[in-house]
C-alpha atoms as one frame of an Amber mdcrd trajectory, in Angstrom:
protein
 -14.411  24.001   6.270 -14.731  21.759   9.328 -15.961  18.199   8.752 -19.498
  17.232   9.767 -19.663  15.558  13.213 -20.672  12.197  11.700 -17.795  12.365
   9.205 -15.350  13.248  11.959 -16.635  10.414  14.155 -16.232   7.890  11.331
 -12.732   9.182  10.671 -11.697   8.969  14.323 -13.074   5.427  14.631 -11.239
   4.294  11.482  -7.904   5.707  12.626  -8.114   3.726  15.863  -7.938   0.385
  14.063  -5.625  -1.146  11.439  -4.566  -0.266   8.863  -5.080   3.444   9.589
  -3.726   3.107  13.114  -0.261   3.032  11.511  -0.932   6.574  10.262  -2.256
   8.238  13.421   0.831  10.426  13.758   0.457  11.716  10.175  -3.241  11.888
   9.316  -4.371  15.522   9.226  -8.108  14.711   9.278 -10.787  13.953   6.688
 -10.528  17.367   5.032  -7.940  17.785   2.270  -5.723  20.843   2.735  -3.497
  20.886  -0.340  -1.221  23.648   0.948  -0.713  21.814   4.257   0.152  18.611
   2.407   2.727  20.496   0.349   4.320  21.832   3.530   4.500  18.277   4.907
   6.230  17.189   1.686   8.790  19.983   1.872   9.555  19.271   5.533   9.936
  15.525   4.892  12.294  16.113   1.970  14.392  18.450   4.088  14.667  15.739
   6.766  15.507  12.705   4.627  16.953  14.298   1.483  14.486  12.427  -0.754
  12.680  14.722  -3.206   8.914  14.649  -3.458   6.683  16.358  -6.011   4.973
  19.644  -5.275   1.372  19.121  -4.167  -0.952  21.329  -6.189  -4.726  21.517
  -6.304  -6.170  19.892  -9.403  -7.846  22.766 -11.203  -8.829  23.340 -14.842
  -5.861  25.689 -15.133  -3.482  22.972 -13.932  -4.968  20.389 -16.297  -4.746
  22.817 -19.230  -1.163  21.662 -19.806  -2.656  18.552 -21.444  -0.221  16.246
 -19.700  -1.047  12.779 -18.459  -1.215  12.667 -14.645   1.948  10.541 -14.417
   3.793  12.580 -17.058   3.135  15.788 -15.111   4.762  14.265 -12.041   7.789
  13.125 -14.040   8.268  16.267 -16.141   7.191  19.061 -13.801   7.335  17.436
 -10.369   3.676  18.309  -9.722   1.220  16.017  -7.971  -2.300  17.042  -9.015
  -4.494  16.605  -5.938  -8.249  17.015  -5.594  -9.404  18.794  -2.459 -12.652
  16.803  -2.305 -12.762  13.263  -0.926  -9.959  11.318   0.709  -8.664   9.216
  -2.209  -6.135  11.842  -3.259  -5.321  12.588   0.373  -4.163   9.022   0.935
  -2.275   9.010  -2.363  -0.382  12.075  -1.180   0.327  10.488   2.191   1.798
   7.411   0.482   4.068   9.778  -1.450   4.989  11.360   1.873   5.948   8.070
   3.529   7.176   5.947   0.589   8.689   8.336  -1.990  11.242   5.915  -3.454
   8.555   3.388  -4.311   6.233   6.024  -5.747   8.990   7.473  -7.953   9.768
   3.982  -9.256   6.111   3.351 -10.117   5.899   6.733 -11.811   9.034   6.186
 -13.905   7.748   2.847 -15.156   4.300   4.241 -15.939   5.760   7.145 -17.899
   8.103   4.875 -19.854   5.198   2.674 -20.949   2.992   5.677 -21.779   5.754
   6.927 -24.050   6.105   3.471 -25.605   2.445   2.544 -26.251   0.603   5.832
 -25.827  -1.906   6.952 -23.179  -4.839   4.869 -24.512  -3.221   1.441 -24.256
  -2.043  -0.352 -21.134   0.738  -2.897 -20.887   0.773  -5.859 -18.507   3.378
  -3.972 -16.548   1.156  -0.910 -16.212  -1.667  -3.099 -14.912   0.652  -4.579
 -12.281   1.916  -1.131 -11.290  -1.607   0.232 -10.953  -2.839  -2.764  -8.945
   0.011  -2.274  -6.505  -0.365   1.509  -6.388  -4.095   1.336  -5.617  -4.434
  -1.895  -3.622  -0.911  -3.030  -2.834   0.674  -4.335   0.322   4.218  -5.406
   1.114   4.430  -8.527   3.251   7.746  -8.961   5.032   8.220 -12.632   5.814
  10.879 -14.723   7.553   8.927 -17.959   8.064   8.878 -20.624   5.348   6.019
 -22.543   6.962   3.811 -19.475   6.852   4.779 -18.861   3.223   3.886 -22.470
   2.319   0.405 -21.960   3.781  -0.025 -18.802   1.746   1.207 -20.493  -1.440
  -1.569 -23.074  -1.016  -4.275 -20.595   0.092  -4.377 -22.411   3.395  -5.935
 -19.431   5.123  -6.508 -21.271   8.383  -2.819 -22.071   8.498  -1.699 -18.595
   7.464  -3.856 -16.652   9.889  -5.006 -19.081  12.603  -2.460 -21.832  13.195
   0.413 -19.391  12.620  -1.231 -16.431  14.335   1.748 -16.085  16.691   4.085
 -15.526  13.727   2.382 -12.240  12.807   4.322  -9.390  14.355   7.367 -11.633
  14.864   8.107 -13.407  11.572   5.499 -11.827   9.307   4.584  -8.160   8.975
   2.701  -6.002   6.508   2.978  -2.524   5.043  -0.292  -1.335   3.536   0.778
   0.663   0.489  -2.290   1.019  -1.710  -4.043   4.327  -1.172  -7.410   2.880
  -2.240  -7.098   0.372   0.622  -6.637   3.242   3.063  -9.632   5.067   1.597
 -11.655   1.863   1.942 -10.755   1.684   5.627 -12.567   4.982   6.192 -15.633
   4.283   4.089 -16.382   0.615   4.819 -16.497  -1.601   7.885 -15.214  -4.726
   6.114 -11.630  -5.093   4.948 -10.801  -5.768   1.292  -8.233  -8.060  -0.239
  -4.853  -6.491  -0.945  -2.558  -7.349  -3.846   0.671  -8.242  -2.140   4.357
  -8.294  -2.955   6.203 -10.727  -0.712   9.665  -9.818   0.553  11.883 -12.308
   2.362  13.805 -10.764   5.260  15.834 -12.268   8.064  14.017 -13.106  11.289
  16.440 -11.054  13.397  16.055  -8.071  11.114  12.285  -8.242  11.354  12.369
  -8.767  15.117  14.532  -5.669  15.480  11.612  -3.597  14.219   9.886  -4.174
  17.568   6.500  -4.672  15.951   3.203  -4.439  17.773   0.592  -7.193  17.800
  -1.052  -5.762  14.669   2.112  -6.605  12.646   2.024  -3.250  10.855   5.186
  -1.684   9.456   5.085   1.993   8.540   8.039   3.023   6.394  11.141   0.824
   6.090  13.412   2.918   3.855  16.358   0.537   3.355  14.524  -2.503   1.955
  12.025  -0.229   0.223  14.930   1.314  -1.699  15.891  -2.163  -2.937  12.274
  -2.820  -3.926  12.106   0.520  -5.737  15.237  -0.265  -7.719  13.864  -3.674
  -8.707  10.584  -2.072  -9.816  12.405   0.624 -11.803  14.490  -2.063 -13.542
  11.373  -4.162 -14.380  12.548  -7.007 -12.154   9.328  -6.611 -10.174   5.775
  -5.750 -11.246   6.204  -6.731 -14.866   2.921  -8.665 -14.730  -0.139  -8.634
 -12.428   0.340 -12.360 -11.795   3.314 -11.518  -9.580   0.900 -10.162  -6.988
  -0.890 -12.506  -4.616  -4.114 -11.927  -2.657  -3.917 -10.998   1.003  -7.368
 -10.848   2.662  -6.784  -8.107   5.207  -9.656  -9.428   7.312  -7.508 -12.399
   8.262  -4.535 -10.617   9.823  -4.206 -11.470  13.514  -4.303  -8.441  15.789
  -6.760  -6.632  13.515  -9.770  -7.966  15.433 -11.078  -7.047  18.869 -11.346
 -10.798  19.522  -9.607 -13.561  17.541 -12.069 -15.071  15.034 -12.919 -18.785
  15.283 -11.194 -21.187  12.916 -14.370 -21.473  10.837 -14.059 -17.782   9.902
 -11.157 -18.591   7.566 -13.147 -21.322   5.834 -16.508 -19.635   5.398 -15.917
 -15.950   4.610 -16.052 -15.123   0.899 -12.703 -13.321   0.864 -10.810 -16.540
   1.684 -10.875 -18.082  -1.760  -9.299 -21.394  -2.776  -6.249 -21.503  -5.000
  -7.147 -21.632  -8.669  -5.979 -24.800 -10.441  -2.558 -24.210 -11.960  -1.951
 -20.913 -10.137   1.589 -20.563  -8.869   3.200 -17.570  -7.225   6.749 -16.318
  -7.794   9.217 -16.705  -4.921   9.597 -13.787  -2.517  11.866 -10.927  -3.400
  14.990 -11.194  -1.250  16.187  -8.069   0.562
């Protein structure tokens, strides 16, 4: 079924701006075609040699196996996907682009489900879910920028150091709920970010655009995935730090005034006693 004209117009407008502009070459449209997604998965796995689950429509017959969503992926290699709405579409597309990270999250979730049961949630599961739904990876090579972020100096992070974005700071939007939000809402939410320290030359070699967006970066993502699988990352939600996506330079038609970073509700002060872990080194 073809999308309504208004739905298609909203979709097209959203994919012209970050973060969905990083997905323009992949996004099939606002309608979910489960069989087409599965073909994309098979083709991607043939290209890069990284397995991905089979994409199957979530039906009563599929759910009759009684398995937890994550357990079905781990045991049967089946990604239950609803054909209505775009939430599951974006989840599938994250699997398409970042399979190593998604497998690591899945393995950890399944291990904790087996340990505490499906009705309880560990601190680790909360961290994994926060990252899966609303996560971002921030690749950073500038200590001055990091110091601003540590202090919630949003003016420093986004305004004074605006020129660092796309050169010494970049972002991969990973959370599929963030991508869904980009279609449904005009404002940009706050991501829950993992910070990864990379060398300036390595980041510069990516040839980033002014929006500072990184699509897939398989080599460092593999290191992140291993650290997640080994519980060296995402053991606790407090490892994640807020990144107000509205602040990222290059995501605005015109640069906001300095006051924007002091008055908008998303730019919150640092809570007393809050400290963030150091960046993960790749």
